[in-house]
C-alpha positions in Angstrom: 0.0 0.0 0.0 1.4 3.4 -1.0 2.3 5.7 1.9 4.0 9.0 2.3 7.8 8.9 2.8 9.2 9.6 6.3 11.0 12.7 5.1 7.7 14.3 4.2 6.6 14.5 7.8 10.0 15.9 8.9 9.8 18.5 6.2 6.4 19.6 7.5 7.6 19.9 11.1 10.5 22.1 10.0 8.1 24.2 7.9 5.7 24.6 10.8 8.6 25.7 13.1 9.6 28.3 10.6 6.1 29.8 10.7 5.8 30.3 14.5 7.7 32.8 16.6 11.2 31.8 17.6 10.3 32.0 21.3 7.2 29.8 20.8 6.5 26.1 20.9 3.9 23.7 19.4 1.9 21.2 21.4 -0.4 18.8 19.6 -2.1 15.7 21.1 -3.0 12.4 19.3 -6.6 11.5 19.0 -8.0 9.3 21.8 -9.5 5.9 21.4 -13.3 6.1 21.2 -15.6 3.6 22.8 -18.1 2.0 20.6 -20.0 0.2 23.3 -19.1 -1.5 26.6 -15.5 -2.8 26.2 -15.3 -2.4 22.4 -13.7 0.6 20.6 -14.1 2.0 17.1 -11.3 1.3 14.7 -8.6 3.9 15.6 -8.3 6.9 13.4 -5.5 9.4 14.2 -6.1 13.1 14.5 -5.4 14.6 11.0 -3.2 17.5 12.3 -1.2 15.1 14.4 -0.8 12.6 11.7 0.1 15.3 9.1 3.1 16.1 11.2 4.2 12.7 12.4 2.7 9.8 10.5 2.4 8.2 13.9 -0.8 6.1 14.3 -1.0 5.4 18.1 -3.2 7.0 20.7 -1.8 8.5 24.0 0.8 10.6 22.4 1.8 14.3 22.3 4.0 16.1 19.8 6.1 19.0 20.9 8.1 21.2 18.6 10.5 23.8 20.1 12.5 25.8 17.6 16.2 26.3 18.5 16.2 23.9 21.5 19.7 22.7 21.8 18.7 19.3 23.2 16.5 18.6 20.3 13.6 20.5 18.6 11.2 17.6 17.9 9.9 15.6 20.8 7.3 12.9 21.0 5.6 11.7 24.2 4.2 8.2 23.6 3.4 4.9 25.2 6.3 2.8 26.4 7.0 -0.7 25.1 4.9 -3.2 27.0 5.5 -6.9 26.0 2.4 -8.1 27.8 0.0 -5.5 26.5 1.5 -5.8 23.0 0.4 -9.5 22.9 -3.2 -8.2 23.1 -3.2 -4.9 21.2 -0.1 -5.0 18.9 3.3 -3.5 18.8 4.1 0.0 20.2 6.8 2.2 18.9 8.1 3.2 22.3 10.9 5.7 22.8 13.4 4.0 20.5 10.8 3.7 17.7 9.8 7.4 18.0 13.5 8.4 17.4 14.5 5.7 14.9 11.3 5.2 12.9 9.7 8.6 13.2 12.8 10.8 13.2 12.2 12.5 16.5 15.1 14.1 18.3 13.9 13.0 21.7 11.1 10.9 23.3 9.5 10.6 26.7 6.9 8.2 28.1 3.4 9.7 27.9 3.2 9.2 31.6 6.0 11.8 32.0 4.0 14.6 30.4 3.1 16.3 33.7 6.7 16.2 34.9 8.4 17.2 31.6 6.1 19.6 30.0 6.6 22.5 32.5 10.4 22.1 31.9 9.9 22.3 28.2 7.6 25.3 28.4 10.0 27.3 30.7 11.7 30.0 28.7 9.0 30.2 26.0 6.7 33.1 25.4 4.0 31.4 23.4 2.4 28.0 23.1 0.8 27.1 19.7 -2.0 24.6 20.1 -5.3 23.5 18.6 -7.4 24.6 21.5 -11.1 23.8 21.5 -10.8 20.4 19.8 -10.6 18.5 23.1 -11.8 19.7 26.5 -9.6 17.1 28.2 -6.5 18.4 26.4 -7.4 22.0 27.0 -7.5 21.3 30.7 -4.2 19.5 30.6 -2.6 22.4 28.7 -3.8 24.8 31.4 -2.4 22.6 34.1 1.0 22.5 32.4 1.0 26.3 32.0 0.0 26.7 35.6 2.9 24.4 36.7 5.3 26.3 34.5 4.3 29.7 36.0 4.8 28.3 39.5 8.2 27.0 38.2 9.0 30.5 36.9 11.4 31.5 39.6 13.8 28.9 38.4 13.5 29.8 34.7 13.8 32.9 32.5 10.0 33.1 31.8 6.8 31.2 31.4 4.4 31.2 28.4 2.0 34.1 28.7 -0.3 33.2 25.8 -1.8 30.3 23.9 -2.1 30.9 20.1 -4.4 28.9 17.9 -2.5 26.6 15.5 -5.5 25.8 13.3 -5.1 28.5 10.7 -1.4 27.9 10.2 -1.8 24.1 9.8 -4.9 24.4 7.7 -3.1 26.7 5.2 -0.2 24.2 5.1 -2.5 21.3 4.5 -4.5 23.1 1.8 -1.6 22.8 -0.7 -0.7 19.2 -1.5 2.8 18.1 -2.3 3.6 15.7 -5.2 3.9 12.9 -2.6 0.4 13.7 -1.2 -1.1 13.8 -4.7 0.3 10.3 -5.4 -1.5 9.0 -2.3 -4.7 10.7 -3.3 -4.4 9.3 -6.8 -4.1 5.9 -5.3 -7.2 6.4 -3.1 -9.1 7.8 -6.1 -8.2 4.8 -8.3 -9.4 2.3 -5.6 -12.6 4.2 -5.1 -13.1 4.4 -8.9 -12.8 0.6 -9.2 -15.3 0.2 -6.3 -17.9 2.4 -8.0 -17.4 0.4 -11.2 -17.9 -2.9 -9.4 -21.2 -1.6 -7.9 -22.4 -0.6 -11.4 -21.5 -4.0 -12.8 -23.3 -6.1 -10.1 -26.4 -3.8 -9.7 -29.7 -5.3 -10.6 -33.3 -5.3 -9.4 -33.8 -7.4 -6.3 -30.6 -6.3 -4.5 -30.7 -3.8 -1.6 -28.9 -0.6 -1.2 -26.7 -2.3 1.4 -25.7 -4.9 -1.2 -24.0 -2.1 -3.3 -22.5 -0.6 -0.1 -21.0 -4.1 0.6 -19.5 -4.2 -2.9 -17.9 -0.7 -2.4 -16.4 -1.7 0.9 -15.3 -5.1 -0.4 -13.5 -3.8 -3.4 -11.8 -1.0 -1.4 -10.6 -3.4 1.3 -9.5 -6.0 -1.2 -7.2 -3.4 -2.8 -5.8 -2.3 0.6 -8.0 0.5 1.7 -9.6 -0.9 4.8 -11.5 2.3 5.7 -14.0 4.5 4.0 -13.4 8.3 4.3 -17.0 8.7 5.4 -20.2 6.7 5.7 -21.2 5.6 2.1 -24.4 7.0 0.7 -26.4 4.5 -1.4 -29.8 5.9 -2.3 -32.1 4.2 -4.6 -35.1 5.9 -6.1 -36.4 8.8 -4.1 -33.8 8.2 -1.4 -31.3 9.9 -3.7 -33.1 13.1 -3.0 -31.9 13.0 0.6 -28.4 14.5 0.4 -26.8 12.7 3.3 -29.0 9.6 3.2 -27.2 6.6 4.7 -29.8 4.1 5.9 -28.8 2.1 2.9 -31.4 -0.6 3.6 -34.1 -0.2 0.9 -34.6 -2.6 -2.0 -33.4 -1.5 -5.5 -36.3 -1.3 -7.9 -36.5 -1.7 -11.6 -36.9 1.7 -13.3 -35.2 3.6 -10.4 -31.9 5.4 -10.3 -29.4 4.7 -7.6 -27.0 7.4 -6.3 -23.7 6.2 -4.7 -21.5 8.8 -2.9 -18.5 6.9 -1.4 -14.8 7.1 -1.2 -12.0 5.2 0.6 -9.1 6.5 2.6 -5.5 5.6 2.0 -2.8 6.6 4.5 -5.4 9.0 6.0 -6.1 10.7 2.7 -9.7 10.7 1.4 -11.3 10.2 -1.9 -14.9 11.3 -2.6 -16.8 10.1 -5.7 -20.5 10.3 -6.6 -22.1 8.5 -9.5 -25.8 8.0 -10.4 -27.0 5.2 -12.6 -30.1 3.1 -13.4 -30.8 0.0 -11.4 -31.8 -1.9 -14.6 -28.9 -0.5 -16.6 -30.9 1.8 -18.9 -31.8 5.4 -18.3 -35.4 6.4 -18.9 -36.0 9.5 -21.1 -36.7 11.6 -18.1 -33.7 10.3 -16.1 -31.4 10.8 -19.1 -32.7 14.4 -19.7 -32.0 15.4 -16.1 -28.7 13.5 -15.9 -27.3 15.2 -19.0 -28.0 18.6 -17.5 -26.1 17.6 -14.3 -23.3 16.1 -16.4 -23.0 19.2 -18.6 -22.9 21.4 -15.5 -20.2 19.2 -13.9 -18.0 19.1 -16.9 -18.2 22.9 -17.4 -17.4 23.4 -13.7 -14.4 21.1 -13.9 -13.2 23.2 -16.8 -13.5 26.3 -14.5 -11.1 24.8 -12.0 -8.0 26.7 -13.2 -5.2 28.5 -11.4 -6.1 32.1 -11.0 -9.9 31.5 -11.1 -12.0 32.0 -8.0 -13.1 29.1 -5.8 -16.6 30.2 -6.5 -16.3 30.1 -10.3 -17.3 26.4 -10.7 -20.4 26.9 -8.5 -21.5 29.9 -10.6 -21.1 27.8 -13.7 -23.2 25.0 -12.3 -26.0 27.3 -11.2 -26.3 28.8 -14.6 -26.2 25.5 -16.5 -28.6 23.8 -14.2 -31.1 26.8 -14.2 -31.0 26.9 -18.0 -31.6 23.1 -18.1 -34.5 23.3 -15.6 -36.2 26.0 -17.7 -35.6 23.9 -20.9 -37.4 20.9 -19.3 -40.2 23.1 -18.0 -39.4 22.4 -14.3 -38.8 26.2 -13.9 -40.4 29.0 -15.8 -39.1 32.5 -16.4 -36.0 34.5 -17.2 -32.8 32.5 -16.3 -30.9 35.5 -14.8 -33.9 36.5 -12.7 -34.5 32.9 -11.6 -30.8 32.8 -10.5 -31.1 36.1 -8.7 -34.2 34.9 -6.9 -32.6 31.5 -6.0 -35.4 29.6 -7.7 -33.0 26.8 -8.6 -32.5 26.0 -4.9 -35.7 24.0 -4.8 -33.8 21.5 -7.0 -30.1 22.3 -6.3 -29.7 23.3 -2.7 -26.0 22.7 -2.0 -22.7 24.2 -3.1 -20.6 22.6 -5.8 -17.2 22.2 -4.1 -15.3 21.6 -0.9 -11.6 21.1 -0.2 -10.5 17.4 0.1 -7.4 16.0 1.7 -6.8 14.3 5.0 -10.4 15.1 5.8 -13.1 14.5 3.3 -14.3 18.1 4.0 -10.8 19.3 4.4 -9.4 22.3 6.2 -8.6 25.6 4.6 -10.3 29.0 4.2 -12.7 29.5 1.3 -12.6 33.3 1.5 -9.8 35.8 2.2 -10.9 39.1 3.7 -14.4 38.3 2.6 -13.5 37.5 -1.0 -13.6 34.0 -2.6 -10.0 32.9 -2.7 -8.0 32.3 -5.8 -7.4 28.7 -6.9 -3.7 27.8 -6.9 -1.5 24.8 -7.8 -1.7 22.1 -5.1 -5.2 22.7 -4.0 -7.7 19.8 -4.4 -11.4 20.2 -4.4 -14.5 18.3 -5.3 -16.9 19.3 -8.1 -20.4 17.8 -7.4 -23.5 19.5 -8.8 -26.8 17.8 -8.6 -30.5 18.0 -9.3 -33.0 16.6 -6.8 -36.7 16.6 -7.6 -38.6 15.9 -4.4 -41.1 13.0 -4.6 -43.8 15.3 -3.1 -43.1 18.3 -5.4 -46.5 18.9 -6.9 -45.2 21.9 -8.9 -43.8 19.5 -11.5 -45.3 16.7 -13.6 -45.4 13.3 -11.8 -42.9 11.8 -14.3 -40.1 13.9 -12.9 -40.8 13.4 -9.2 -38.3 11.4 -7.1 -35.4 11.7 -9.5 -32.2 12.5 -7.6 -28.8 12.9 -9.5 -25.4 14.0 -8.4 -22.0 13.6 -10.2 -18.8 14.2 -8.3 -15.1 14.1 -9.0 -11.9 15.1 -7.1 -10.0 17.8 -9.0 -6.4 18.9 -8.4 -5.3 22.4 -9.5 -2.1 22.2 -11.5 0.2 24.9 -12.8 -1.5 25.0 -16.1 -5.0 23.7 -15.5 -6.4 20.7 -13.5 -6.2 17.0 -13.1 -9.3 14.9 -12.5 -8.1 12.3 -10.0 -11.3 10.3 -10.3 -11.8 10.3 -14.1 -11.4 6.5 -14.3 -15.0 5.8 -13.3 -17.5 6.3 -16.2 -20.0 9.1 -16.1 -21.2 9.4 -19.8 -24.6 7.9 -20.3 -23.5 5.5 -23.0 -20.4 4.5 -21.0 -22.4 3.6 -17.9 -25.0 1.6 -19.9 -22.2 -0.3 -21.7 -20.4 -1.1 -18.4 -23.6 -2.3 -16.8 -24.5 -4.4 -19.8 -21.1 -6.1 -19.7 
């Protein structure tokens, strides 16, 4: 399975230290284990900020970065080796592993945090931390700061402020390196194959969960054990619920099925949506609506260009979809006026794009000083317009009701244009029908 090289994490830590004050320090905790029920836990998923800087996938750990510290700038508190516990829960890196495998300068047992942290904080003006994410960690941080201030008579100074690290790290994570893009391409390819498998096995009589199982099976078989989010498999009118994930209804002849699913590789997400007919053949009404969404999506992808605004793809989809709805008679009136009035929102109520990376809805500002930000090389965003005609919408003819369609790809901004990371999975009507017929 493809993974980021070790030097990528070290480069990020150095970059982060160059962006904070020379008399500051960074403190970031690992994600805790989360109980599922009784004595069973959910599969462990590391905090994205922490993993971005370490590649370390164990709970009960804290990363500390101290620019200019003579004894070592990069410190990891982690669990000690424990042969008996490792029989039950697997190998731990321990102090030696933190240094030799994760390129840290120094390591302490996690149990030594209360003792060591005030010493590390002494002599520093500022602590950079992601406050607000964890009440438990916020309380720990305040305890360490209090201990450091009591320790002040023995040191030059104690930190007098806590600065949020979120904006700095979010801006770093917004721009993907070549190594990150390689991982995201791999996740996209696996998810593309999973969507194609679902198309090929789909038929009347299966249930939504049957296609969900095919998605998860294909992803896991190719090395991606985890989905980046709960898969959406909506047949018929269920496709009109944007975040539907009951995934338990039967698939009916004559209905469409919308699948929004993507796997995760090395904690990097993919995010694909395709809509296709259960019986392998679009009806005239389904095809008419589908081709409007497809046209909007393709034109929006073309609008993902360096120098364009983040909002440009959305504006494209609104115009194309509104024109299409008027053409089909689902809306009436002047297109520009309908857009100004927001009439299209009865059928297209969400935005077109979001950042994607280590989180499926990834970090990063969409506006700078109130203005939509400019797209730049290294950004990755989704393009996912849709049309959803509610089953109880009596303002339209019955033949249109209950049709829900969304088409989504992951698009990387390049120096000269864009790269569609998820282009492998078909989305043209004839390509889908041919694949399903095979």
